[in-house]
C-alpha positions, -999 to +999 in steps of 0.1 A: -439+656+109-451+689+097-455+703+062-472+729+040-484+729+003-506+751-019-533+724-014-539+717-051-539+686-072-545+706-104-526+739-105-544+771-117-523+803-117-554+825-122-570+819-088-559+827-053-553+802-025-540+799+010-514+774+023-526+739+034-509+727+066-502+691+076-490+677+110-486+641+123-474+627+156-469+591+164-455+566+189-446+530+180-429+505+202-423+468+204-429+464+241-417+428+241-415+399+215-453+394+217-466+429+222-465+460+199-483+493+205-487+522+182-507+555+185-508+582+159-527+614+154-528+638+124-543+671+113-548+686+078-561+722+073-571+740+042-579+776+049-591+786+015-588+770-020-606+770-053-610+732-050-598+705-026-598+668-037-591+654-002-625+638+001-635+640-035-609+618-053-615+583-067-580+570-073-583+544-046-614+530-061-647+523-042-659+494-021-691+476-034-691+496-066-725+500-083-744+481-056-767+510-047-772+523-083-801+517-107-799+499-140-792+532-159-759+538-141-728+541-162-691+540-153-686+576-165-717+592-149-714+572-116-677+568-112-679+578-075-705+551-068-702+538-033-683+568-019-695+591+009-687+626-003-690+653+024-685+681-002-658+701+016-643+717-016-634+752-003-624+750+034-615+719+053-600+708+087-596+670+093-583+653+124-576+616+126-565+594+156-554+557+151-546+533+179-530+499+171-522+470+193-508+436+183-504+408+208-490+377+192-514+370+163-542+392+176-545+428+161-567+457+169-567+488+147-590+518+154-600+550+136-616+582+149-619+609+123-635+644+126-637+667+096-654+700+091-656+723+061-678+738+034-681+747-002-676+782-016-714+788-017-720+778+019-715+803+048-714+777+077-692+747+082-706+712+084-691+682+101-686+645+093-673+619+117-660+584+112-655+556+137-640+523+127-626+492+146-608+462+131-601+430+151-580+404+133-563+372+142-533+362+120-521+326+120-500+302+100-462+298+098-457+334+085-491+347+097-502+345+061-538+336+070-562+358+089-598+359+102-615+389+117-642+416+116-647+453+111-673+478+122-675+512+105-698+542+111-698+575+091-722+603+101-726+639+092-746+667+075-747+668+037-749+699+014-786+690+010-790+695+048-795+657+054-783+644+087-771+610+075-753+580+090-739+549+072-730+517+090-711+487+078-702+454+094-678+429+078-666+395+089-643+372+069-609+358+063-581+357+038-549+341+026-517+359+015-506+335-012-474+356-015-464+389+001-483+408-026-512+385-036-543+382-013-575+361-017-603+366+007-640+358+015-662+381+035-698+388+046-709+424+046-740+442+059-744+479+052-772+504+059-780+541+049-801+563+071-812+600+069-812+606+032-840+625+016-868+605-002-855+618-035-821+603-029-814+568-042-797+560-009-829+567+011-836+536+032-808+518+014-792+486+026-775+455+013-758+424+026-742+393+012-709+374+006-680+386-016-650+368-029-621+389-039-584+388-050-560+417-047-525+422-062-502+449-049-470+461-065 
């Protein structure tokens, strides 16, 4: 798959821009009744734009919203709470690779992501990387129960010239009550390193249990 757009979420006829290019290649095969293998890779490039929302949007929500905020936080002033924002608002190149293997009820899904870019005020590009691995075991008559774990690492250089890394480990299980209703319980441990002493995330960490229900339409 290949494509091109003007790279904007909100159009502005009074400012110049360059095309944004997309490309994705994937292989997916059911090797036998028990084994499925999929491997995909994608790239997204924004040569120049007034603003890109690729890593700056909040429409998908945020995990563990407000956990690292102080008591003065508000939903309007801290609506991106919990997100890691690289700040690539002018130029951006993102590459992602995703392997997936399913053997009977056991699933592995991996992510490697490398993204580089800058703001209009910066002269040099910065880089962020993400590594993630999910290992799940699905069981039940229709595989409507699961148990598994996930490890996630994000590291990179912020606009404030901080070399940061954030790690998260989850373990838990869930039950698909229907095809679109999920209830789950998990344990999470997350740590923040490399932030300046003036940043609220400096030395930040949290852990605990979380019960959650999700409905998809």
